[in-house]
N, C-alpha and C positions, 0 to 999 in steps of 0.2 A: 818705495814710492811715497813721497810726501809733497804736498802742494806748497808752493812758495807763499810767503805772507802776502796778503791782499790789501790793497789800499781801499778805503771806504770814503765815499763823499755823498753828502746830502746838499741839494741846491733848492732851497725854498720848498722842501718836500712836506707833504701832509697827507692824511688819510681820514676818510669818513666812512663809517660802516653804513651799509645800505639801509638799515632800519633806523638810523639816527639822524637828527637834524644837526646836532653839534659835531664838530670835527674832533676826532680822537687826539690829533695834534696837527699843527700847521706852521708854516714858515720856519721849518727846521733846516739850518744850514751849518755844516762843519766839514772838515776834512781830517781823516785819520790816516796817517802814513803807514806803510807796510811794517808790521812788527810792533806797532804801538800797543800798549796795554791800557785800556780805558775802562773806568768805572762810570756807569751811566746812572745818574741819580734823578730824583724828582718825587713830588708828592704822589700819593696813591691816585691813580686815574690820569696821570700826566702823559701817558702814551708810551711809556718805556717798552712794554711788551710788544705793542704794535710796531714800534720802530725795529725791534729785533726780528719780528715776523717779516717785516718788509725787507730787511737785509738778507734774510734767508730765502726770500722769494716765495713765501707761502701764504700771502694775504688773500690770494684768489683773484678772480677777474672782475669785470664790471658788475656782475650780478651780486657780488659780495661787498662792493664798496666803490668809492671814488678816490682817486689819487690826484695830487697836483705836484708840480715840481719834478725833480729827478732824484733818484736814489741809485747810486752806482757802487759796484763792487768790482775791483780790478779794472776800472774804466768802462765796464759794461753795465747795462741796466740790471738791477738786482734780480728781477724776475727771470732774466735769461741765464743766470748762473745758478738757478735752483738745483739743489742737491750737492753743491760743492762746499757749502758752509756747514760746520758742525753746530747744530742748534740743540740746546737742552731747554725744554719748555718748563713753564711754571708748574704744570700738572704732569708729573711723571707717568701717570696712567695713560695719558694721551699719546705717549711715545712707545709704549710696549706693543711690539708688532707680532712677535713669534712666541711660541708656547714654552720654549726652553731658554734658559739664561744664555748659554753659549751662542745659540743661533741668533738670539736677539742682538747681542753685541756685534756679531759678525755681519749683520744685515747691511749696515751702511757700507762696510768694506766691499761686500759682494756687489752692491749697486755701483760702486766706483770702479769695479773691474780689478781690484787688488788680486794678485795671484794667490791661489788657494794655499800654497805652502807658506805664504807670508801672513795669511789671515789669522790662523789659530794662535801663533805666537803673539800677535797683536792683541787678540782677545784675552789671552791669559795675562799679559802685561797690564792691560787696561783694568781688568778686574782686580789685580793686585794693587795697582796704583790707587784705586778708589776705596780699597778696603772691603770689597764685597767677597767674603770668603765662603762661597757656596759652590757645590758641584756644577759643572757645565750643563748637566741635564736636569737641574732643579727647575720645576715648573715656575714660570714667571708669576702665575696667579697665586703662588704660595708665599711670595715676598711681601714684606711689610711696605708701607708707604715710603719710609726712609730708604729701605733697600732698593725699591724701584727707582728712587732718585739717583742712587749710586749707579744702578744699571744704566739709566739713560745717559749719565755722564760718561760711563765706560764706553758706551756705543759711540759717542761723539769723539772721545779721545782716540779710540781705535782707528778712526778715519784719518787722523793726522791732517786735519783740514788747514787751508791757508787762512780761514777766518773762523774763529771759535766764538759762538754766541751763547752766553749763559744767562738764563732768566731765573734769578733767585735759586741757585743750585744748592744752597745749604739750608733752605728755609725749614725743612722738616727733619733735619739731622740732629743727632745728639752732639754735645760739645766736642767729643773726640772725633766724630765724623766730620764736623765742620773743618777742623784742622787738617784731617786727612785729605779732604777734597781740595782745599786750597793748595796744599803741598803737592797733590797730584797734578793739578793744573800748572803749577810753577815748574815742576819737573818736566812735564810735557813740553812746555814752551822753551825750556833750556835745551832739550834734546831735539825738538822739532819746531823751530820758530814759527809762530803764527801771529796774526793780529787778533787781539782779544778785546771783546766788548762784553762786560759783565754787569748785569742789573742785580743790585742787592741793597736792601734797606739798611742793613747793619754795616756801616761804612768801615769800621775798624777791622773787620774780617779780611778785607781785600787790600787795605793800604800797603801791606808789605809786598804786594804783587804788582800793583798798577803804578803807572807813571803819570796819569792824567785823569782828571775828573770833568765830565760834561754833565750839566744839570739842565733838565727840561722843565719848562713852566708854561704859563699861559701864552707867552710871547715867543715860543720856540725855545732856543737855547738861551738860558738866563745866566749861566756862568760856565766858564771853560778855562782850564789851566792846570797847573801842577796842584796836586792834592793839598799841599801846605798853603799855597796861595789862595785857592778857592775856599777851603774850609776855615782858614784863618781870617782872611779879609772879608769874606761874605758869610761867615758862620752864623752870626746872629740873624741876619736877614733870611738865610735859607732855613734855619731852624723854625722861624716864625711861619714859614710856608709848609712845614711838615717834614722837611728833610732831616734824616738822622745825622746829627753832627757830634762827633766825639767831644766830650766835655760839656755838652749842653743837654742834660737829660730831660725827658718830658715830665710834666707834673704827675704825681701819683696821689691816690686818695688816702685818707687817714685810716687808722686801724678800725676793726669791727666795732660797732656801737655796743655790743654786748657779748657775753660768753656764748659758745655754741649751744644751740637749743636741742629740741627733741630729735631722736633718731628717726630717720625716714627710710633708709635702706640699710640692711645688715648682711654682710657676707661672712661665711664661716667655712674654712678649709675649701674655698672655691677654686675650681679649675675652669679655665676658659679655652675655647677652641673654635676655629672656623671650619676645620675639617674633622669629621667625627673620628674619635679615637686618637687624635693627634693634638693634645693640649699644648698650648704655647706658654702657659703660665699656670702654676699650681700652688696650693697651700695658701691662698689669699684670705686674710682676715682683715676686714675693715668695716667702718660704720660711716654712713653719710648723714650728716646732721644739718638741720636748719640753721641758718645764720653763719655758715662756715663754708670756706672754699677748700676742697680736697684736691691737691695737685698730684696727678699720677705721672711720675717721671721715670727715666731709665733709658738705656740704649735702644737703638733701632732693633726691632726683632724680638723685644722682650715681651710683647703681648699687650702693650698699653691700649692700642685702639680696640683690640678684641675684648679687653676688659671693659672698656667704655661702652661698647655695643651690648655687652652682657648686662651691665648695670642699667642700661637704658631699656631693657626688655626686648631687644631686637635679636639676641642670640640666646639659645638654650644653654644653661650652665652645663659644662662637660662633666662635672662632679661637684660634690659639696652642696652647700646651701646658699641661696640668695633670696632674701625675704623683704618685702615691703612691710613696714609697720602699719598698724591701723591708722595712724595719723596721715600717712600717704595713701594707703590703699582705699580708705573711705568706702568700704563695702565692696571693692572690686576683687578682693582675694589677695593672698600674700605673694603670689608669683607673678611678677611683671610680664613674663613671657606669655602668660595666659590671657593677658588683658586684650581687649579689643582696641583698635586704633583710636577710637574716640575716647576711650578711657585713658589711653596714654597721653592724649593731647594736653590735658590740664595737669597731669601728674608728672610726667617726665618728658622734657624737650631734649632733642638731640641735634647736634651740629656735627656732621661728618667731616673727616679729614679733607676729603675732596668736595668742594662746594657744588660742583656740577652734578654730583650724584643725587642731589635732592632738589634740584630746580625743576619746577613743574609747569610754569605759566609763561604767557607771552610777554608780559610786562613786569617790571619791578613791583608796581602797585598791586597787580593781581597776585603776585607771589606772596605778598604779605597778607592778602585777604583770604588765602586758602584756609588757614587754621581757624580764624574767627568765623568764617562761613560754615565750616564743618561743625563748629560748636553751636551754630544757630543764633549767633549774635545778630542783633538788628543792624540795619544799615548805618544808623547814626553812631552807635558804639564802635562798629567796625571801622568806619571812616576816621573817627577821632583817634583810635588806637594806631591805625596805619599812618596817619599824618604825623603823629608824635614820633614814631619810630623812624620815619623817613628823615625828619629834621635831625633827630638825635645822632643818627649814624651817617649823616652827610650824603643821603641818597635822594633827597627831595628833587634835585635837578635831573635825576635819572628815572623818575617815577614812570615815565612812558617808554623807557628803553627796554629792549629785549635783554633779559638777564644774561644770556650767553654772550653778549657783546661787552659786558663789563670787564674791568680789569680783575686780576686775581684777588686783590685786596678788597675791591668793591663787592665781588661775589661772596667773599667771606663775611663782610658786614651784612649783606643781604640775608644770608642763611642764619646768622645770629639773630637778626631782627625778626625773621620768620618764626624762629623758635620762641622768641619773647612775646610774639603777638598772641600766643595762646595762654600766657600767664602760668607757665608750669611751676610746680613746687620744687622740682629738681631739674637742673639744667646740666646736661652732659655735653661738653665742648671738646672737640679734638683739634688741637692747634688753633685756639681761638684768635691769636694775633698774627697768623700767617698773612704776609703781604701788606702789612699796615705801615704807613709812614708814622713819624713820631706823634703827629697831632691826632690821627685817627686811633693810634695805639692808646694814647692817653684817654681819649673819649670812650673807647671800648672798655678799658679797664675801669673807668669811673662808673660806667653803666652797670657793669657786673658787681661793683661794690655796692651800688644802690640796691640792686636785686638781693644781694647777700643780707643787707641790713633792713630790707623791707620798707624802704623809703617811698616806693611807688605802689604799695599795696598794704593789705592788712597783716600779711604774714611774711616772715623772713623765708627766703628760699635757700636751698642747698645747691652749690655749684661744684661739679666735678670737672676739672680742667686737665686734659691730657696734653702735656706740653714739654718742649725742650727750652722754652723761653724762661730762664730763671729769673729774669726781671719781673715777669708776671707773678711768679711764685712769691717774690718779695713784696711786690706792690699790693697784692691782695691778702697779704699775711696768711698765706695758705698753709695748711697742714700737708706735709709731703708724704706720699706713699710711693716708695721707689721699688720698681721691678727690676729683676736681673734676667739676662738671657739664660734660658734653660740649658743645662749642660747635656 
């Protein structure tokens, strides 16, 4: 049982979130024929994810927002076809439904009424296709962020839908995983033809798969055609708007202004774990220094995020030693896990892999005010600090917006800004460039370089970046600490 490829059509379509004055996107018109493979591009915040949610019929009713125009899938209103499209969300955690890997992949097939004897071969094939080599009874809560991303894609592939919608499906994957996922999608479309719409900032990943590029902008669709035509003819204009265009790299900052400074954190024979007695990485020796960026790299499941949370004082070391030097501790004691939350605020800032896990407030501005208010800063200093961060990270037009209505890239910039608002001496960031267009990527990297070099304060800060983005490693002249998957 495989659905036929679906036609997709937008006729002057737009959507506005219930809590927002501005439209997420408007006046969008195009037609995608059955079986076409389309790469959907646009600057961060241009409405790409919103469009995918609309095509999948999951935007909600009138209480969640307002729609104009028409959005059709297979000639029917998209909301009436809910459940028939395979959608992989930007946030894989939001798609984990069941407690075990096999059951989670089977969930979509069961909802579509696929015969039981057909479901489990599909589940195994889909897991093999995306390179998720774990037992079917592995708890989904034990998977890393990148593994959850593969899990979500496997669930969509197993459904064999007529319309496959992918929202940055390779954003948190290691380089080998990126190739595996792209090839898995290509194989599926060869065996079970479907219409593909994929959102991805890194264009070159999907050029071997797609036959068409549609670019969203302030006026709806601002470019549409064959990849070579759109990126060749319109490349310079699109790059200026923030679109990643192969051959037009974003600007990068210069090298550090000085040699690495004093040690702030030191790990010796460190083991890290999220589940007691089940370490995911062991024997870690590293030093975090002022004026330096330390890039933690390695494949999905190697323990990078767990190491980051341990360095940030949010997880107890499973074994070995992790100590803050007196230069960082400043009387708080050598063990970050023992520090009170207020002591952490100015010492170690943390940006989680999933931005939604640390959003607390009703508006973007209030989110940035949380840290300074906790530190007891007066209104004038708080307002000045928040205003500066809003402008620097292109969030000023969204100051009154609900953080949960932002795009994935905007949420990432918001969580980085919230960490910076407290002026931490050490900043631990998990996938700091997730969801960024070329322009916001460059601005974020430049901001981190200024923090590294102490250009906005009296002291240089240390940055720990957990990342698969090797361009960030190079742009920040980072020292790399590579982890491997435990055998």
